[in-house]
LUMNUFI-448948 format. One record per residue (C-alpha): residue number from 1; x, y, z. Coordinates in pm, 1 decimal, always signed. Example, Ala and Ser with C-alpha at 12.3 -4.5 7.8 and 13.67 -1.06 7.14 Angstrom:
2
{1 {+1230.0 -450.0 +780.0}}
{2 {+1367.0 -106.0 +714.0}}
//
This chain:
288
{1 {+2850.2 -1578.3 +1897.6}}
{2 {+2572.8 -1653.2 +2146.9}}
{3 {+2312.1 -1406.9 +2277.5}}
{4 {+2484.9 -1361.1 +2613.5}}
{5 {+2813.4 -1257.9 +2450.2}}
{6 {+2632.1 -1021.7 +2211.3}}
{7 {+2450.7 -842.6 +2493.5}}
{8 {+2768.2 -815.1 +2700.0}}
{9 {+2957.6 -657.7 +2412.0}}
{10 {+2668.2 -422.9 +2341.7}}
{11 {+2669.9 -308.2 +2705.0}}
{12 {+3044.0 -236.6 +2674.0}}
{13 {+2969.6 -7.9 +2378.9}}
{14 {+3020.3 -233.4 +2076.8}}
{15 {+2768.7 -168.4 +1799.9}}
{16 {+2924.1 -338.3 +1497.4}}
{17 {+2805.2 -697.8 +1463.6}}
{18 {+2805.6 -708.3 +1084.7}}
{19 {+2815.2 -1055.8 +933.1}}
{20 {+2730.1 -1226.2 +1262.2}}
{21 {+2539.6 -1557.8 +1268.5}}
{22 {+2259.2 -1550.9 +1525.8}}
{23 {+2003.4 -1764.1 +1345.0}}
{24 {+1723.8 -1875.3 +1575.3}}
{25 {+1836.4 -1655.3 +1867.0}}
{26 {+1592.2 -1511.1 +2120.1}}
{27 {+1632.2 -1133.8 +2154.9}}
{28 {+1278.5 -1051.3 +2256.8}}
{29 {+1245.5 -723.8 +2446.9}}
{30 {+1616.5 -642.2 +2421.8}}
{31 {+1749.0 -289.3 +2367.3}}
{32 {+1982.8 -279.2 +2066.9}}
{33 {+1950.5 +81.0 +1950.2}}
{34 {+2187.7 +172.4 +1667.0}}
{35 {+2323.3 -182.6 +1631.7}}
{36 {+2493.2 -283.7 +1305.3}}
{37 {+2366.9 -617.5 +1171.5}}
{38 {+2467.7 -559.8 +809.4}}
{39 {+2477.5 -886.6 +609.7}}
{40 {+2414.7 -1084.4 +931.0}}
{41 {+2243.6 -1422.8 +936.0}}
{42 {+1937.8 -1357.0 +1153.1}}
{43 {+1707.9 -1617.8 +1010.0}}
{44 {+1424.8 -1694.4 +1252.8}}
{45 {+1554.6 -1459.0 +1524.3}}
{46 {+1298.5 -1349.9 +1784.4}}
{47 {+1298.3 -967.6 +1803.5}}
{48 {+947.2 -926.8 +1947.3}}
{49 {+909.1 -593.0 +2133.5}}
{50 {+1282.6 -524.1 +2096.9}}
{51 {+1411.7 -167.0 +2073.0}}
{52 {+1595.4 -148.5 +1739.6}}
{53 {+1569.6 +220.5 +1653.8}}
{54 {+1829.4 +324.4 +1392.9}}
{55 {+1952.9 -35.3 +1362.7}}
{56 {+2123.3 -133.0 +1036.1}}
{57 {+2002.8 -460.3 +878.6}}
{58 {+2127.4 -383.3 +527.0}}
{59 {+2156.5 -705.4 +327.5}}
{60 {+2074.7 -919.8 +631.4}}
{61 {+1903.9 -1258.9 +611.5}}
{62 {+1584.3 -1223.7 +816.9}}
{63 {+1370.7 -1504.0 +678.3}}
{64 {+1098.5 -1601.2 +927.8}}
{65 {+1230.5 -1347.3 +1182.4}}
{66 {+977.2 -1222.3 +1436.2}}
{67 {+963.5 -843.1 +1484.4}}
{68 {+615.2 -833.8 +1633.7}}
{69 {+561.8 -492.9 +1798.9}}
{70 {+935.9 -412.4 +1772.2}}
{71 {+1058.9 -52.0 +1753.2}}
{72 {+1231.9 -7.1 +1416.4}}
{73 {+1193.0 +362.5 +1343.0}}
{74 {+1471.2 +506.8 +1125.5}}
{75 {+1613.0 +156.7 +1079.0}}
{76 {+1790.7 +45.9 +760.4}}
{77 {+1666.3 -271.6 +593.5}}
{78 {+1787.3 -204.1 +240.4}}
{79 {+1820.9 -525.2 +34.5}}
{80 {+1732.6 -732.5 +342.2}}
{81 {+1551.6 -1066.1 +306.4}}
{82 {+1237.9 -1057.2 +522.3}}
{83 {+1053.3 -1330.4 +337.2}}
{84 {+775.4 -1467.9 +561.0}}
{85 {+889.9 -1244.7 +848.7}}
{86 {+642.2 -1132.2 +1115.0}}
{87 {+637.0 -751.9 +1142.5}}
{88 {+283.4 -718.3 +1273.1}}
{89 {+240.7 -414.3 +1494.2}}
{90 {+601.3 -303.4 +1436.7}}
{91 {+678.5 +68.4 +1468.1}}
{92 {+872.4 +148.2 +1150.6}}
{93 {+823.7 +519.7 +1092.9}}
{94 {+1076.5 +645.5 +836.2}}
{95 {+1236.6 +301.9 +803.8}}
{96 {+1445.8 +241.0 +489.7}}
{97 {+1346.0 -73.7 +299.8}}
{98 {+1446.7 -20.8 -65.0}}
{99 {+1447.1 -351.7 -255.3}}
{100 {+1364.9 -545.0 +62.0}}
{101 {+1221.7 -893.7 +9.7}}
{102 {+892.3 -906.0 +199.4}}
{103 {+702.0 -1170.0 +2.4}}
{104 {+452.1 -1341.3 +229.2}}
{105 {+551.8 -1124.7 +525.5}}
{106 {+300.7 -1018.5 +790.7}}
{107 {+291.8 -638.4 +828.3}}
{108 {-61.4 -609.4 +962.3}}
{109 {-110.5 -304.6 +1188.0}}
{110 {+253.8 -199.1 +1131.6}}
{111 {+329.5 +173.6 +1127.8}}
{112 {+535.6 +252.9 +816.7}}
{113 {+449.8 +618.2 +785.4}}
{114 {+699.2 +800.1 +560.9}}
{115 {+893.4 +474.2 +515.7}}
{116 {+1088.5 +406.7 +196.7}}
{117 {+980.0 +80.9 +28.6}}
{118 {+1104.6 +167.2 -319.3}}
{119 {+1129.6 -147.3 -531.5}}
{120 {+1035.7 -375.0 -238.9}}
{121 {+880.1 -715.6 -306.2}}
{122 {+556.0 -735.1 -106.3}}
{123 {+392.6 -1002.4 -319.9}}
{124 {+130.9 -1185.6 -115.1}}
{125 {+216.5 -989.3 +199.6}}
{126 {-40.7 -925.0 +470.3}}
{127 {-72.3 -545.4 +497.7}}
{128 {-412.4 -532.9 +663.3}}
{129 {-456.9 -202.4 +849.4}}
{130 {-93.8 -106.3 +781.6}}
{131 {-8.0 +263.4 +801.0}}
{132 {+168.8 +370.4 +480.8}}
{133 {+72.2 +737.4 +488.6}}
{134 {+321.6 +946.2 +291.9}}
{135 {+533.7 +635.1 +234.5}}
{136 {+731.5 +571.0 -83.3}}
{137 {+617.4 +241.4 -237.1}}
{138 {+709.9 +337.2 -593.3}}
{139 {+818.3 +46.3 -808.5}}
{140 {+716.7 -204.4 -543.6}}
{141 {+548.1 -539.7 -606.5}}
{142 {+213.5 -549.7 -424.2}}
{143 {+62.3 -825.3 -634.3}}
{144 {-187.2 -1036.4 -439.0}}
{145 {-117.8 -837.1 -123.4}}
{146 {-385.0 -799.7 +143.5}}
{147 {-433.1 -424.1 +186.7}}
{148 {-773.4 -431.6 +355.9}}
{149 {-818.4 -105.2 +550.6}}
{150 {-459.0 -6.1 +470.1}}
{151 {-375.1 +363.8 +498.2}}
{152 {-207.3 +482.6 +178.4}}
{153 {-314.8 +845.4 +174.4}}
{154 {-53.6 +1076.1 +19.1}}
{155 {+173.6 +778.9 -56.3}}
{156 {+392.3 +761.6 -367.8}}
{157 {+278.6 +453.9 -561.2}}
{158 {+420.2 +536.9 -904.8}}
{159 {+528.3 +225.6 -1090.1}}
{160 {+394.3 -9.0 -821.8}}
{161 {+200.4 -319.6 -930.1}}
{162 {-128.4 -421.6 -766.5}}
{163 {-235.8 -727.6 -966.7}}
{164 {-488.6 -924.2 -762.3}}
{165 {-446.3 -696.8 -460.9}}
{166 {-727.9 -652.8 -209.9}}
{167 {-771.4 -281.5 -133.9}}
{168 {-1120.6 -302.0 +9.7}}
{169 {-1192.0 -28.2 +266.2}}
{170 {-840.4 +109.9 +210.5}}
{171 {-767.8 +480.0 +258.5}}
{172 {-614.7 +606.7 -68.7}}
{173 {-695.7 +975.8 -49.5}}
{174 {-491.9 +1225.5 -251.7}}
{175 {-287.0 +955.0 -425.6}}
{176 {-177.0 +971.4 -789.3}}
{177 {-277.5 +643.0 -957.7}}
{178 {-275.3 +785.9 -1308.9}}
{179 {-199.9 +535.9 -1583.3}}
{180 {-180.3 +244.7 -1341.7}}
{181 {-298.5 -105.6 -1420.9}}
{182 {-564.7 -186.9 -1160.0}}
{183 {-747.7 -449.7 -1363.2}}
{184 {-952.4 -678.5 -1140.5}}
{185 {-841.8 -507.0 -820.1}}
{186 {-1081.4 -512.6 -524.4}}
{187 {-1160.7 -151.5 -427.3}}
{188 {-1485.8 -219.0 -245.6}}
{189 {-1563.7 +68.5 -7.0}}
{190 {-1216.1 +216.1 -71.9}}
{191 {-1165.1 +583.3 +13.6}}
{192 {-1026.7 +750.6 -298.9}}
{193 {-1143.5 +1107.1 -244.9}}
{194 {-934.3 +1357.1 -434.7}}
{195 {-713.1 +1092.2 -594.1}}
{196 {-598.6 +1096.3 -957.8}}
{197 {-675.1 +797.4 -1179.4}}
{198 {-623.4 +968.4 -1515.3}}
{199 {-603.6 +699.9 -1783.3}}
{200 {-594.4 +421.6 -1523.9}}
{201 {-703.7 +71.6 -1623.5}}
{202 {-979.8 -42.7 -1387.0}}
{203 {-1125.5 -307.5 -1617.0}}
{204 {-1330.5 -565.6 -1423.7}}
{205 {-1238.0 -399.9 -1094.6}}
{206 {-1475.0 -419.1 -798.9}}
{207 {-1553.5 -61.5 -696.4}}
{208 {-1876.9 -127.4 -511.1}}
{209 {-1952.6 +156.6 -267.4}}
{210 {-1614.9 +316.4 -346.4}}
{211 {-1570.8 +675.3 -233.4}}
{212 {-1453.9 +870.6 -541.0}}
{213 {-1573.0 +1218.6 -451.7}}
{214 {-1367.9 +1479.6 -632.9}}
{215 {-1146.8 +1215.6 -798.5}}
{216 {-992.1 +1286.4 -1138.0}}
{217 {-1098.7 +994.2 -1359.0}}
{218 {-1034.9 +1144.9 -1700.4}}
{219 {-995.6 +871.7 -1958.4}}
{220 {-1008.3 +596.1 -1695.8}}
{221 {-1123.4 +255.9 -1821.4}}
{222 {-1401.0 +104.4 -1608.4}}
{223 {-1510.9 -154.5 -1865.5}}
{224 {-1694.1 -443.1 -1694.2}}
{225 {-1624.5 -282.5 -1355.3}}
{226 {-1874.8 -295.4 -1070.8}}
{227 {-1946.6 +60.2 -954.1}}
{228 {-2279.0 -8.5 -787.0}}
{229 {-2335.4 +220.0 -489.6}}
{230 {-2020.4 +422.5 -564.8}}
{231 {-2000.4 +790.5 -473.0}}
{232 {-1880.6 +1002.2 -766.6}}
{233 {-1987.4 +1349.4 -657.4}}
{234 {-1779.3 +1618.2 -826.7}}
{235 {-1563.1 +1351.9 -993.8}}
{236 {-1423.0 +1427.7 -1339.3}}
{237 {-1506.2 +1139.7 -1576.9}}
{238 {-1431.8 +1321.4 -1902.5}}
{239 {-1376.8 +1059.9 -2179.0}}
{240 {-1395.5 +772.9 -1926.0}}
{241 {-1493.5 +427.9 -2055.6}}
{242 {-1785.3 +261.4 -1875.3}}
{243 {-1860.9 -15.7 -2124.6}}
{244 {-2057.5 -301.2 -1967.2}}
{245 {-2003.8 -145.1 -1624.0}}
{246 {-2252.9 -202.2 -1340.9}}
{247 {-2381.2 +140.2 -1236.9}}
{248 {-2681.8 +82.2 -1013.2}}
{249 {-2736.7 +344.4 -743.8}}
{250 {-2427.3 +547.7 -832.0}}
{251 {-2420.3 +903.2 -696.1}}
{252 {-2330.8 +1128.7 -992.7}}
{253 {-2406.6 +1462.5 -825.4}}
{254 {-2212.4 +1739.0 -1007.5}}
{255 {-1988.1 +1485.6 -1179.7}}
{256 {-1831.3 +1582.9 -1514.6}}
{257 {-1955.7 +1324.5 -1766.3}}
{258 {-1869.3 +1470.8 -2106.0}}
{259 {-1745.2 +1218.7 -2360.7}}
{260 {-1818.3 +913.8 -2141.2}}
{261 {-1857.2 +584.0 -2329.7}}
{262 {-2168.5 +419.9 -2180.2}}
{263 {-2194.2 +130.5 -2428.4}}
{264 {-2372.3 -161.4 -2264.2}}
{265 {-2352.5 -6.4 -1917.2}}
{266 {-2588.4 -177.4 -1673.8}}
{267 {-2802.0 +85.1 -1505.1}}
{268 {-3173.4 +151.9 -1495.2}}
{269 {-3142.2 +373.8 -1801.7}}
{270 {-2797.1 +452.2 -1943.9}}
{271 {-2947.7 +684.6 -2205.9}}
{272 {-3141.8 +878.1 -1943.9}}
{273 {-2829.7 +887.3 -1727.1}}
{274 {-2623.0 +1040.2 -2006.3}}
{275 {-2886.6 +1305.0 -2079.1}}
{276 {-2952.4 +1386.1 -1714.7}}
{277 {-2604.5 +1523.6 -1655.3}}
{278 {-2505.1 +1771.6 -1925.9}}
{279 {-2133.1 +1848.2 -1955.1}}
{280 {-2001.3 +2117.4 -1723.0}}
{281 {-1666.8 +2284.9 -1713.2}}
{282 {-1424.2 +2094.0 -1484.1}}
{283 {-1299.9 +2288.1 -1184.2}}
{284 {-937.7 +2317.9 -1084.0}}
{285 {-997.9 +2202.4 -727.7}}
{286 {-1135.6 +1863.0 -631.5}}
{287 {-1218.9 +1939.5 -269.4}}
{288 {-1351.0 +1648.9 -66.4}}
//
């Protein structure tokens, strides 16, 4: 079916185009609200600035498709293949993308607030300045993803993997990262106020100038991490491991430091640091 026939049928009220082959078609700026493209071959299709609200792309082939600035709110992309697709600037509030293949995709500046990306493959994806507030990215693969200035506040990231991810200047407020493996992750200038990192592995991570005010860091492992210039006011570091960590110019104001392992920590005076902040009872609220 060609584009002309598709648009004619849509105008006559047809919405079911499941299994259709439109690879390489140009549908830029078209209105296709509520269209059914389940299991369709849409490889390389141009959907730039198209209106695709509540469209169904379940299981569709969308490799290299261009959705730049398209409207995809409440759309279904479950099990779809969006490898290397361009979704930059797309409006995807409450979109459903469980198990979607998004490796190498461009989602920069996309709005995915409250979207469901459970089990999605975002390995190596460009998520710079993406909005993932309150989104579900549990079990997703974010290895080597670019999340610079991404908004992840209040998102569900349980079971997600971040190996080699760049989260510098990201907004990760009020997120539960407890027990997660964040070894070597770049968290430079990241906003982590009020987040939970209980027992998290942050070995060799770059946390320079990170904002960790009121964060719960009980038992977190910061061995060989760079925390220079970090803000840890009111943070709870009970039993945290800071072996060989770089701690120059850290703000420890009212932080809970009981049981911290300072072995080999690189600060002006680790011994003086330990003695300067006697243990205090942790509070129940970690207000920012």
